N, C-alpha and C positions, 0 to 999 in steps of 0.2 A: 586487215584482220589482225587483232592483237592476240598474243597467247601468254599465259601466265602458268609457269612451271612450279610446281610447289612440292615441298615434302623431299627434297633433293640432298644428297651428300655432294655438295657443290664443291667442285675443284675449278678455280678460275685462272690460275697461272698469271698473276698480275705483273705488269711490267715494272722494272726498276727495283726488284727485290728478290731475292732467292726463296722466299716463302711461298708455298703452292697456293695459298689462299683458300684453305679448306674451311668450308661451313658445314657444320653437323646436320643442321635442318635449314637448308637454304630455299630460297625462291628467286626467280627470274622472270622479270616482265620483258615481252618483246612486242615491239610496235614496228610495223612497216619493214620487217625482216630485220630490224637491229635491236640490240639490247638497250631497253630503255631505263631500267632499275634492277638492282640486285639487293637482296636482304636476307636477313635470318629470322627464324621464328614465323609468327603470322604476319602475311603479306598486308602492306599498307597501299595495295593497288588492286585494280579490278581489270578484267579483259574480256573479250569476246568468247574465247575459250578458255579452259583450264586443263592442264596436263598434271595430274597426281601421279608422281613417280614411285611413291611409297616407299621412301629409303633408297632407291637406286642411286648410283653414281651419276651425275651429270657433270660433263667435262668438256673442254673444247674439242672439237674436230681435230683429228690429227693433221699435220702438215708434213708432207713429203717434199723436202727441198731438192730432190733429185730422183727423176722418174722417167720411164720410157714407155707410156700407156698403150702404144700401138705393138707391144710384145704380148699382148694377153693371150693371144692364141698360139703362142709359140713355146709353151712351157716343155720342160723336160729334155731339151736340146744340149748338146754340148757337155753332157754330165761329167765326162772323163777329160775334160779339157781345162786349161787355164783361160784367161780373157780372150787372147787372140783366136784360139781354136773354137772356142764358145762363140765368138762373133761370126767366125766362118760358117758354123752351123745355123746361127739365128738370123744374121743379118744377110748371109747368102740365100736365104729362103726369102727374105723381104724383097730381095732384088728382083723376085719375079711376080711380086704382087702388084695389083692395080691401085689406083687410087681410090676405087670404091672398096677394095677389099681392106686397104688401110684405114679407110673411114670406120667400117663395121668393127675391125680390131681395136680401134683407139676408143670408140664408144664403148665397147665390151669391157676394155680394160679400165675406164673412167668409172663405169657402173660397179666394177669389182672392187675398186678403191673405195667408193662410196659405201658400199654394202658391208666393208670392213672398218668403217669410221674415218677414212680419210677424206676430208672435204675439200682440202686445198693440195695442188700439186704444181710442182716447177716440172713441166713436161717437155723433155727432149723429143722432138719429132724426128723421124727418119729422114736424113738429109735428101736432097735432090740427087746428089752424087751417090751411086751405089757403092755398097761396100766393096773393098779390096783387101784381099788377104795382106797381113802385116809380113814385111821381109826386113830383118835387122831393126825392128822397132819402128818402122815407117811404111806409109803405103806409096805406091807409084803416083797416084793422083791422076791417073789416065782414064778412069772410068767416066762414061757419059752422063749427061746431065737429064734428069726426067722433067717433065713439065711442071710448072708452077701448081697445077691442079693437085700434084703428089702431096704438097704441103698443105694446101687450103683445106683437102678433104680431112686431114688429120686435126687441123684446128677446128673444123666443123664438128668433127666426132666428139672432141673434148667439150665444146660448148653444148651439144644437144644432150650431152650425159647430165649436165647440171652440176658438174664440178666446178669449183673455182680453180683457176690456172694461170700460170705464167708460160707463155708459149715460146719455146727456143727452137731456133732454126740454125743450120750450119751455112757458112758462106761459101763453102767450095771454090776456093781461091784459085785452084789450078785449072779451072775451065773457063775460057773467055777471057775478054779484056778487063781491065779495072772497072770501066763503066758497066760493063755486063755484070759482073760480080755484085756491084753494089746496087745495080737496079733490080737483080733478082732479089736481093735480101730486102730491099725497100718495098718490093711487091708484097714479100711475105709479112712484113711488119705492117704494112697498110691493111691487110686482109684481116689481121687479127684485132688491129685497134678500130675497126669499123664494127666490132662486135660489141655486145652488151657489156659494158665496163665494170658492171658488179660480179661478172664472171670471168672475163677475159681481163685479169688483173695487170698485165704487162707483157712486153715482149722482150726477148732476150737472145743472145748469140750462144749457140752450142760450140763452145770453143774447142778448135781441132789443130791448135799449134803441135800438141802432143804427137798427132799422127802424120801432120802434113809434111811433104818434101819441100815446100815452098819457103825460100828463105825470108819472105816478108809477111808470112801469114799473120804473125801478130800485129804488125802494123796496119793490116787490113782490118783486123777485128777492132783495134782501138779507134781507128778511124770511123768505123761504123758506130761504135760506142758513142763517140761524141757527135757525130752528124745525126744519129736517129734518137739519141737519148735513151739507149737500151743498156741493160746489164749483160753480164758474160759469165758463163759457168763452164770451165774447162774440164774435162777429163784429163787428170793430172797425176802422174806418179802413182799409177793404179796397180800395174802388173808386176810380177818379179822378173819379167824379161827385160833385156836391154835397158837395165837401170842407169847405167852411166850416160847412156844416150837420152834417156829420158830426162834425167837431172840436168843435162846440158840445155834443155829447152827452157827452162826457168828463166834464164839471163834474157831470152827473146822477150818474154812478157814484161819483165822488170824493166828492160831498157826501152821498150815501146811505151812505157807509162801506163801499163794497165792496171797496176795493183791498186791504185787511187780511185779508180773510176768504176768501182762496185764488183771487181773481179771476184768470183767464187773459184775455188778449186774443189772439184769433185775427186773424192776417194784420199788422195794426198797421203798415200802410205809410204812409199820408198823414197822418203825425204831426208832431210839432213837437219841438225840444229841451226845451221846458218840459213837454209831456205827458209825455215819456220819463222826464224827472226825477222830475216828481211820481208817476208809476207806480212808479218804482224805490224812492222814499222811503216809499210807501205799501205796498209789499210785492207788488205785481203782478207777473205773469209774463207771457210771450208764447210763441204757437205759430207757427212759420215754416212756410210752405208753398211753397217755391221754384217746384215745377213748375206748381202751380195758378196761382200769381201771374204766371207767364210765359204760360201758356195763355191766361188772361183778360185779359192786358195791364193788369195791375193795377199793376205796379210792382216795386220792390225794397226790401224793408224793411232798415233801418239795423241790421242785426243785430250787426256787431262793435262799432258804437258803444253798442249797448244792454248788450252782454256787459261792455264796458269801464266802464259806468256801474254794472254790479252786477245787472242784471236776468237772471233765470233764463230760459233759452230751452229748448223742445222743438221738434222737427221733426214736422211730419205729411205725409202723403200726400193729404189732403182727399178730395174726390170721385173715384170712378173715372170719372166723367162729365166732370171736368175735369183729370184727370192722364191719362186713357185708359189707360195701362199702369201698373199696380200695382208700379212698380219702384223699390224704395227706393235702389239704386245710381244709377239716373238721376236721382232726387230729390237725392241727397247731390252728384253732379257738377254738376247744374244750380245748387245753392246755391252751389257753391265758385266756378263760373265767373261767376255773375251778381255775387258780391261783388267778386271780383278785377277784373272788368271795370268795375264801378262805382269801385273805390277806386284802381285801378292799382297795387295792392300785393298780391303773393301771400300775404303774412304775415296778410293781414286774414281770410283762411279757409283753414286748413289741413286736410288729410284727416283727422288724428287728432281735431281738435276737431269737424269735421262728422259723424263717426262717433258721437262721443259725443252729441252733440245729438240724434240719430236713435234713441238707444238710452237710456241713462241719463239724458240731458237730458229726453226726453219723459217718462218715468217720474216724475222729480223734480217736473215742474209739475203732473202729474197726481195727485200724492200717493200713487204706488204704488210708489216707488222702494225700498221694504223688501222686495218680494216679486219685482219684475222689472226688466228694463233693463240687468243685467250678470250676468256669471257669477261669482258669489260664494257661498261656503258659507252655506247656510240659504235661499236663494233658489230660486224655481221654476227647474227645468232646462228652460229654453226656449232652443233653440238652433239654428243652422243649420250645416249642413256643406256648404262651397263649396271645389270642387276647381279649383286654378289651372292644372291641366294639361288640363282638359276644358272648353273649349278651351286649348290651351297658351298662357299669356301671357309664356313666357321666364322668365328668372331673377327673383327676388324680391329686388332690390337693397335695398328698403325694404318688408318684408312687410306692414305695416299700411297703409302707403300705397299699395301695390298692390291691397290688398284693396278699398280705397275707389275707387280711380280705374280699375281694370283688370277688376274682377269685374262679372258681370251675372247675370240669372236663368239663363243658360245654364250658368254654373259652378255653379249652386245644385242640389246632388244630394239634400239631404234637408233637412226641417225637423221639429223635435221639440218637442213641448210637454209639459212635466212629464216627461220622458224617454220619451215615447211617439211614435212615427212617425205625422205627420199627412200628410206629402206626400214624395213620393219622385220625382225627376226631373220635378217639375212636375205630377204627378197626385196628386190628394187620395186619402186612404184613407177618408175619411168616407163611410158608406153612402148617404147622402143626396145625394151629389155629382150623380150622373147625374140625378136627378130635379129638383134645382135647375137644372142646365143646360136642361133641357127645358121647365120652366116659365118660365124667363126668354126663351127663344126664342119663346114664345107671346104675349109682351106686345104686340108691334107690332099683331097681328090682333086682340086685344081692346080695345086703348086707342085706335087711330087712329080707329075709328067713333064714338068719344065725343067726341073733341076734334080731329080732323083731323091730318094730318101735321105734327109740330112742325118748325119750322125748324132 
């Protein structure tokens, strides 16, 4: 089927320019799930179906370059804590969950992202090795390993939701021989690569050098990157605890040769000018999670400075359990406001740049910008329909800036993935949505008897 979108305030976010690609009265032709043509005024194309959006915004679906979709049923935990205590509350709960419970929680989280306009996510799965409390900035690495089904079902839940994703799994290098470590990871990668490649966009490592007591954790991850052709995103320099210890881990990644192999640093807050400069020269990128960084009192990443130095930056929504509402507009505004408050300079983070970072910028650092992140011919037709009159925000003096600063999920009328409607007025079209909701609401009754009520 083909679809023609007409009378759109079109925001395309084209690659290679800072221009947001705004077309006041635009149209877009979609064929076989991909964008076939874009234009302005009267369309010079026909289609099987026409979607007249009557002046609503049509923009790329958001890309979350750092997400933990299994956390959707764990909101409101660890509110009085910074990162480590919050992890004890949240991941201490998943330690008692089954693969099937993780499947439904991941499915629920993926549908939640879609219903809020996020069509592609870098998804950290809950690792096979259960969470252990941090002591002096590191874990003991002695927890047991869960079966591979624990990872498989999380990947299955993401796929069944219909969101596009990069699947990231931890290597758990402190358990088993080297061969066992690589065999586990290889099996997880193989499971994801057997899925529909239009949705499972790639496999990646959940970098754990920051937390691992293993002296060769970086070497394990770099070898896996080379051996299996995967990327790596490491939670790094996030929390305000044990900063000196955290910073000392940078040399492990640098000396192992990770920077030039597609390494992404997630958060990257407690850093130094020297670490940033070495990361830029080595080719590493970073993912910025403003709402999460505020919720967990982690701090504010020096994003304008990183961009000025040439670092590629994407934006993520992180956990639903630490952003609470999967709202990309809230995430963008928090990012803008944090940077302006820090720098005292409005130009340090403008709305057009913030939108680019939460769409094409995220796709770029994930290595999937050839397929998603912008509305350009040949890419997947993943887009949102956002009506500035429902509720009415008044005249659009600067349409793209109003899109970032004045829109919210209240204005989000429809979400399309591959030209197919996946959510309308916040309601998922997925036939599993009702069951996913029911399963997630069963979690407290099944988990609390095993671990007690988390704080």
